N, C-alpha and C positions, 0 to 999 in steps of 0.2 A: 209244809205249811202247818202251823200249830192250830189248835181248835179255835183259839180266839181270833186269829187272822182269818180263818175260814168263816167264822160266824160274822165277822165284820164285812168281809168280801161278799157274802151271800145275804147280807141284811137279816141275820138270824140271831141277833143278840138275845132276844127273848127266849129262844129255844136253849141257847147256851146257859142263860141264867136259871132256867128250869131244869136243866140236865135232860132234855128231851130231844127227839129227832136225831139221835146219834151223837149228841153232845154229852159226853160223859167224862168227868174228871174225878177219878177216885179220891175219896177223902183220905187224908193221911191216917194210917192205922193207929197212931198214937193220939189223934185228936178225938175228943168226945163229941163229934158232930153227928147229929141225926137229921140230915136234910138231903134233898135230892141232889145237891151239888154244894161244894164248899165255896160259898160266896166270898169268904175272906181270902181265897186264893184267886178266884176268877175275876172279881171286880178290879183288883190291882193290876191284873194282866190286861184288862181293857184300858185302864189308865195308861199303862206303858205304851200300848199301841197309839193312843191319843197323843201322848207326849212325843212319840217318834215323828208324828206327822202334823200334829196340831190341826187335824182334819175335823172341822166342826160337825161333819156328818156323823162321826163316831159319837160325839156327845148327844146329838139329836136321836140317833138310833138307841142309845142307852136310855134316854128319857122316855122315848116312845115304848121301849120294852117294858119299863116300869108301869107306864100308863096302861098298856095292853094287859099286863098281868093283873093289875089292880081292877081292871074291868072284866076279867075273865071268870072262870069257874073258881070254886072254893080253893082248889090246890094252887091255882095261879095267884089268887089273892094272897094266900099265905106266902108264896115266893115273893110277890111284889112288896109285901110289908117287910119281909126280912131284908130284901135288897135295899129298900128305901131307908130302913134303919141303919144298915151298914154304910150307905152313902152319906147320910147325915153325920154319922160317927166320924167318917173320914173327913168330911168338910170341917167339922168342929176341931179336929186335930190338925188341920191344914195339910192333910195328906191327899186330898182330892184335887185333881188339876182343874176341875170345873165344879160349879154348884148348880143344883137343880132348883126349880121353883117349888120350894117346900109347901107353901100355902096351898097351891092347887093340888099337889099330890096328896097332901094330908086330907084335904077335903074329899077327894075321890076315895081314898083308903077308908075314911070314917064311914062313908056311905056304903061301900061294898062289903065292909066287914059286917055291918049290921044285916045286910041283905043275905049274906052267906053263913050266918051263925049256925043254923041247923045243919047245913052240909059240912061245915068245919067240925062240928061235934061228931059227925059220923066217920070222919077220916082218921083211921087208926094206923097211920104210918108216920115215918120220920119222928119228929118230936112228940107226936100224939099217940104213938103206939102203946104206951103204957098208961095212958090217961083215960079216965072214964069219959071225959069230954073231948077226946081226940085232939085235933089241931086247934080247937077253940081255946084250950088251955095255953097253947103256945102263943096264940094271938093275944090273949090276956097278958101273958108274960111280956110280950113286945109292947103292949100298951103301957104297962108299968115302967118299962125301960124308957120309952119316949118321954114320959112325964119326969122320971127321976133324972135322966141324963140331959134332956133338952128343954124341959118345961113345956112339951108339946102334948096336947090332948088329942088323941086319935080315936 
């Protein structure tokens, strides 16, 4: 059983998307990704499992994972924002087999980003490792991408 199947079976998609609790998928060595897990590889694998079965529970677990991350600690908020961005990017390019409720997720993200600003500034790993403001600068980068790509203020 691959890690995506395992995460779905055990209702642990959140852990898969965070690269925690034993869910590790090495980033390709050629990719310049500095994140806990390569969402550009993991999310499409979740889509494939969904497309195999068209099990609505997979979609529900995926959305719940995003909500839980957005409502979590600063590291989880960062992961949630990144996954939400990638999901909307996939929807916009018609490559997502389902769509999320953007409005409610953006509302949660906007609130929890503000609440976690100071903690995000103190996290010097992944994309924030070489930044004075830690992951906060990565969140600011995502905020700019949401506006420029989708016209969404987060």
